[in-house]
C-alpha positions in Angstrom: 40.6 4.6 2.4 42.6 4.2 5.5 45.1 6.2 7.5 48.9 5.5 7.5 49.9 3.1 10.3 50.9 5.8 12.8 51.0 9.6 13.1 54.3 11.0 11.9 56.2 13.5 14.0 57.1 16.6 12.0 59.8 18.8 13.4 62.0 19.6 10.4 63.1 23.2 10.2 61.8 23.6 6.6 58.2 22.5 7.5 58.2 24.3 10.9 59.1 27.5 9.1 55.9 27.1 7.2 53.6 25.7 9.8 55.0 27.4 12.8 54.3 24.5 15.2 55.9 21.0 15.7 53.2 18.5 15.1 52.1 14.9 14.3 50.2 14.1 11.1 48.3 11.1 9.9 47.5 11.3 6.2 44.8 9.2 4.4 45.3 7.5 1.1 44.5 9.4 -2.0 45.4 12.8 -3.4 42.8 15.0 -1.6 42.0 17.7 -0.9 41.1 16.2 2.5 38.7 17.1 5.1 40.9 17.8 8.1 40.7 17.6 11.9 43.2 19.8 13.9 43.5 18.2 17.4 44.6 20.6 20.2 45.8 19.0 23.5 45.0 20.3 27.0 47.3 21.8 29.6 50.7 20.1 30.0 50.0 18.0 26.9 51.9 17.3 23.8 51.3 16.5 20.2 51.0 12.8 21.2 48.0 12.8 23.5 45.1 13.5 21.3 45.4 10.4 19.1 43.2 8.4 21.5 40.3 10.4 19.8 41.4 9.6 16.3 39.3 6.5 16.2 36.2 8.7 16.4 37.0 10.4 13.0 36.2 9.2 9.5 39.2 7.1 8.1 39.5 9.3 5.0 40.3 12.6 6.9 43.6 14.2 7.4 44.5 14.4 11.1 47.1 16.8 12.6 48.0 17.5 16.2 50.2 20.5 16.9 52.3 21.1 20.1 51.3 24.0 22.3 53.0 27.3 22.2 54.4 27.5 25.8 56.3 25.1 28.1 54.3 24.1 31.1 56.2 24.2 34.5 54.9 20.7 35.2 56.0 19.4 31.9 54.5 19.3 28.4 53.0 22.4 26.7 50.3 24.9 27.1 48.2 27.2 24.8 48.2 30.2 27.2 50.4 31.7 29.9 50.0 30.1 33.3 48.4 32.5 35.7 46.2 32.9 38.7 43.0 33.4 36.8 40.8 30.3 37.1 38.9 31.3 34.0 41.4 33.0 31.6 40.1 35.9 29.5 40.0 35.6 25.7 43.0 37.9 25.4 45.1 35.2 27.2 44.7 33.0 24.1 45.9 35.6 21.6 49.3 34.0 21.1 47.7 30.6 20.6 45.1 31.9 18.2 47.8 33.5 16.0 49.8 30.2 16.0 46.8 28.0 15.3 45.7 30.3 12.5 49.1 30.3 10.9 49.2 26.5 11.3 45.8 26.0 9.6 46.8 28.3 6.7 49.8 26.1 6.0 47.9 22.8 5.9 46.6 23.0 2.3 50.1 23.4 0.9 51.8 21.0 3.2 49.2 18.1 3.2 46.5 19.1 0.7 44.0 19.9 3.4 40.7 21.3 2.0 40.7 24.9 3.3 36.9 24.9 3.3 36.7 21.6 5.4 38.9 22.2 8.5 37.6 21.4 11.9 39.1 21.8 15.4 38.9 19.2 18.2 40.3 20.4 21.6 40.5 18.8 25.0 40.1 21.1 28.1 42.4 24.1 27.5 42.6 23.0 23.8 38.9 23.3 23.6 39.2 26.9 24.9 41.8 27.6 22.3 39.5 26.2 19.6 36.6 28.5 20.7 39.0 31.5 20.9 40.2 30.8 17.4 36.8 30.5 15.9 35.7 33.7 17.6 38.7 35.7 16.5 38.9 34.2 13.0 35.4 33.8 11.6 35.2 31.4 8.7 38.6 29.8 9.4 37.1 26.5 10.6 33.8 24.7 9.9 33.2 23.1 13.3 34.5 22.4 16.8 34.5 19.4 19.0 35.1 20.8 22.5 35.8 18.0 25.0 35.5 18.9 28.7 36.7 22.5 27.9 35.5 26.0 28.5 34.8 29.2 26.7 37.3 31.9 27.5 36.1 34.7 29.7 35.6 38.4 28.8 34.5 37.5 25.2 31.2 39.5 25.3 31.7 41.6 22.2 33.0 38.7 20.0 30.1 36.5 21.1 27.8 38.9 19.3 29.8 38.6 16.0 29.5 36.1 13.3 32.4 33.9 14.4 30.2 31.2 16.0 27.0 31.9 14.2 25.7 28.5 12.8 29.0 26.9 13.6 28.5 23.2 14.4 29.9 22.5 17.9 30.0 19.3 19.9 30.4 20.1 23.6 31.1 17.2 26.0 30.6 17.9 29.8 31.6 15.7 32.7 29.0 16.0 35.5 31.8 15.1 38.0 34.5 17.2 36.5 36.4 19.1 39.1 38.7 20.9 36.6 35.9 22.5 34.7 33.0 22.3 37.1 29.5 21.4 35.9 28.1 24.9 36.7 30.9 26.5 34.6 30.2 24.2 31.7 26.5 25.3 31.8 27.5 28.9 31.6 29.8 28.1 28.7 27.1 26.3 26.8 24.8 29.3 27.3 27.5 31.5 25.8 27.7 29.3 22.8 23.9 29.3 22.4 23.8 33.0 22.7 26.4 33.3 19.9 24.1 31.3 17.6 26.3 28.2 17.5 24.7 24.9 16.2 25.3 23.2 19.5 25.2 19.5 20.2 25.5 19.3 24.0 26.2 16.2 25.9 26.5 15.5 29.7 28.3 12.4 30.9 28.6 10.8 34.3 32.4 11.2 34.5 35.1 13.5 35.5 37.6 15.4 33.4 37.6 13.0 30.5 35.3 11.4 28.0 33.6 8.2 28.8 32.4 5.4 26.4 29.1 7.1 25.7 30.8 10.4 25.1 33.1 8.7 22.6 30.1 7.2 20.8 28.4 10.5 20.6 31.5 12.2 19.3 32.0 9.6 16.7 28.3 10.2 15.6 28.9 13.9 15.4 31.9 13.4 13.3 29.9 11.1 11.0 27.4 14.0 10.5 30.3 16.2 9.5 31.5 13.6 7.0 28.1 13.8 5.3 27.9 17.6 5.3 28.4 19.8 2.3 30.6 22.2 4.2 28.1 25.1 3.8 26.6 25.3 7.2 28.7 28.4 8.1 27.6 31.4 6.1 
């Protein structure tokens, strides 16, 4: 199987009424249902920027990248309101969680996504959105790839719930990251472990990005998901 040549921009009124978010989609050959990766961009991003990571995913997966819910003052889109808080609380992602949840629920009917095999991959703020979604919607997704991101603050009660218990998570950390500092990333990793996540943690000698080794490790993690039976989350 192989993907279509390029991800298609979807902004028609009829589909957006169902999905709620403008997005790009890359569909594999075949009838499905398809394992699916929903790719969430970072601050001031768009539905175009996450496709650099598409090469890490199995070729027979459905890939979709939605546009964030808010305009960013610097251009592009965000998943949360811009504010002064350096580490936004979980509540700041409520609008994004609602939108991403609605979007995921629409994918089986729109693109024959397998509702029991949907994963999130987020970069920076997109990773925070992915964690927030999993915490607030237990069972909705079967794993998260969080790339140089962070766990939202003030999430103590939900950390103790089943949302992240046994959930496969790949967490990539840049040791020279000035946007999400190394120390903060360590705290976030501890939060995920405390929540019982099945955490694959990787540190890379880079800034706020994924280097070549990180890409290789991410690809290996996705390959493990390809071979999974989808029953790791109870």
